[in-house]
N, C-alpha and C positions, 0 to 999 in steps of 0.2 A: 782828560782822556782816561776812560775806564780801561784797566788792564784786560787784555784779550789773550787767547792762546798764542797769538803771534808776537806778543810782547816779550822781548828777551829778558826782561827783569822779573818774569814770573817763571815758576818751575816748568809749566807746560810749554812755555816759549823758549826754553833753553835748548840749544842744539845738543844732540846726544853726545857728540865728541867733547863738548865743553863739560857736560855733566860727568862723563867718565874721567876727564882730566882732573876735575875738582874732587871727585871721589878718591882718585889716586893720591892727590896732594893731601887730602884729609887723612887717608890711611897712613901716609908717611908721618904726618904730625902725631897721629895716635900711637904709632909704633915707637917713635922717639920718646914720647911721654911715658911709655910703658917700660922703657929700658931700666933695669934695676940699678939703683945707686943710692947712696946715703944722702942726707940733707946737706945742702951747700950753704956755707956762710952763716952769718948772723940772722938774716931775715927769715930763712927757712926754719932755722932752729927756734926762733921766737914764735913763729906761726905754729910749728908743731907742738910747742909747749902749751900754747893757748888752746889749741884744739884738744890736746890730751886732757887739760883741766875741764874743758866743756864736757867731754865724754865721761871721764872718771869721777869728777867732783860735781857735775851737774851745773856748772857755771854757764848756763845757756843765754841768759838775758843780756848780761854785760860781759865782754871778754875780760879775763883775768890772766895775768902773767905772774907765776909764783905767788898766787893768792892775793895779788895786788891788782886793783882795777887798772885796765889797760885802755886809756881813752884815745889812743892814736887813730883807731879806725872803728867804724861800726861793724856789726858782727856777720854780715851776709856771707863773706868768703869763708869765715870760720865755720858757719853752719853748713855750707856746701861741702866743705872738706870733712866735717864730722859725720855727716849722714851715711856715707859708705862704711865708715868705721862701725856705726851702730848696726848696719845690716850684716856686715861680715864678722863682727866681734873682734876685729883686730885693727890697730892703727899703724899704717905703714906709710912710708914716703910717697908711694904711688897714690894713695887716697888724697894726700895733701896736695899733690900736683894735678890731680884729675880735673878740678874745676878750671884751672888755667889752660890745660890742653883742650878741653871741650870748648871753652870760650874762644880759643884761637881758631878752631875748626869753624865755629859759628861766624867768626869775624871774616874768615876766608869767603864763605858763601854770601854774606851780606855785602862784602866789598864787590863781589862779582855783580850782584843785582843792582847795587848803586851805580857801578860803572856802566852796566848795560842800560840802565835807565837814562843816564846822561849822555853816553857816548856810543850806544849800540852794543851788541853782544861781543864784538871783537874788542872793544874798549874795556868791557867788563872782564873778559878773559885776561887781557893784558894786565889790568889792575890786580887781579887775583894772583896771577903768576909772579908779578913783581913783589907782592906782599909775601907770598909763600917762599920766595927765595931770598928774602931780606934776612941777614944773619941775626939781627937783634930780635926780630919777630919769632924766628925759629927757636932761639935760645929762651926767650920769655915764655914761650908755650910749654917749656919744660921746667919752669921754676915756680915753686909754690909762693906766689905773690898775687895780689889782687889787680895788678896792672893790666893783665890780659882781659880780665873780666870787665874792667872799666872801659877798655878799648872796644870790646864787643858792644857794650851798651851804648857807648857814644856813637859808634858807627850805625847801630840800629836806629837810634834816635834821628840821625841825619838822613837815613834812608826813608824813614816815615815822613819826615819833613819834605823831602824831595818828591815822594809819591803824592803827598797832599797838594803840593804846588802844581802838579801836572794832572791831578785827578778831576773828576766831575764834582759837582757840589755835594752829592751824596757820599761818594768815595772820600772826598777831601775831609769831611767831618770825622770819619772813623780813623783815617790815617793821622790826622792831627791829634785826636784824642789818644791814640796809641803812644804818642810821645811821652805823656805824663806818667803812666805806670813805669815805663822804662827809666824815666828821670828819678822816680822814687827808688827803684832798685839801684840806680847809680849812687844815690845818696847813701843807701844802706851798705854800699860797697866801700866808698871812700869819702864820705862826708860831703861838705859843700862843694868841693872841687869836682865831684862827680857830675851833677847837673850843670855846674857853672860853665864847663867847657863847651858843651853843645849849645847852651843858652847864648854864649858869646858869639858862636858861629851864626846861629839863627838871627840874633839881634843885628849882627853885621849885615846880613842879607836884607833885613827890613830897613835898615838905615840906608843902604845902597839904593833900594827901590823907592824909598820915601812913600810907601803905600801904607798909611797907618790903619786903614781898614783891615789890614792883615791881622791886626791884633784881635779883631772881632772874629775873624775866620779861625784863628788859632784857639778860640774858646778857652781863654786863660782861666776864667772862673771855674768852669767844670773841670778843667785840667788840674787846677790846684787841689780840688777835692779828690781827684783820682790819685794824684801824687801823695797827698796827705793820707789817703786811705792805705797806702803802702808803707808809709813811714811812721805815722803816729801810733799805730798799735804796738810798735816796739819802743818808740822814743818816750812816750808818756810813762809806761811802767819803768823804763830804765832811769828816768829822772826821779821818779818817786822812790826808787830803790837807792840811788846813789846821791841824790840831791842836785841842786842847781849847778854846783861846781863841775859836775860831769858834763852838763850841757855847754858850759863855758869852755872847758878843755876840748870838747869834741868840735864845736862850731868855730870858736874864735882862735884858740891857741894852736890847734892842729891844722887849721885851714888858713886863715888870714895870717896867723903868726908865722907859719912857714914861708909865706910869700913875702911878707914885709920885713920880718926879722928872723931869718932862718936860724934854728938852733940844731937842725939835724943835717942840713946840706950846706956846706960852706961854699956858697956860690952867690954872686950878686944877682939882683932881681932880673 
């Protein structure tokens, strides 16, 4: 099914009252994100130090914490937080939180469209309202961490997948191909766990349907080239600068290591 103006999952098909309600909820999230406060806890302080070193010391390729390589996460969130500082000439807690706040607003709109696609416009609105009134979501939208960015990218990937499943042959191709650049950005945000979560969901759908021709329609070959085009221009220079040990820490220790033998979160698998 090709999206039409009556399709509630498209901007043109969104009822005006829904659009105004989403704009209001987005404005509330934005206002909460702009409330002045100092950095909270260890995570925001670490992120702020890394961003400061990027801006002041020029450590843009690989994140550094107190002049030591910080392999816990790739640099996308730090880049996003540092760019407003370059434009304004100042580094403030607001700029550090802004990517998370904007990602939360984007997540709100994509959740509406995904819900509208699957359940109709009323279902989309209900999904968006439930999300916007969830305390953890609202709090996360005001914290300088990459969790909200990865949530937005995951939701966007699943939306593209759902649109591809319901689209015509021509539309399906572009919706499926859109998955892979988003997966590349997810990797640049949080390493392997970024693309792994939506890949698990999509793989579960394919297993449930037992339609292996779906792998052809997903255009995995072209998709990997697109994802690689997002990741490799950063990853290759980073490895050349820091050596293979950086790749091991980033891909194995910080991803699989946290899941199998956690050294940071004292919880069972």
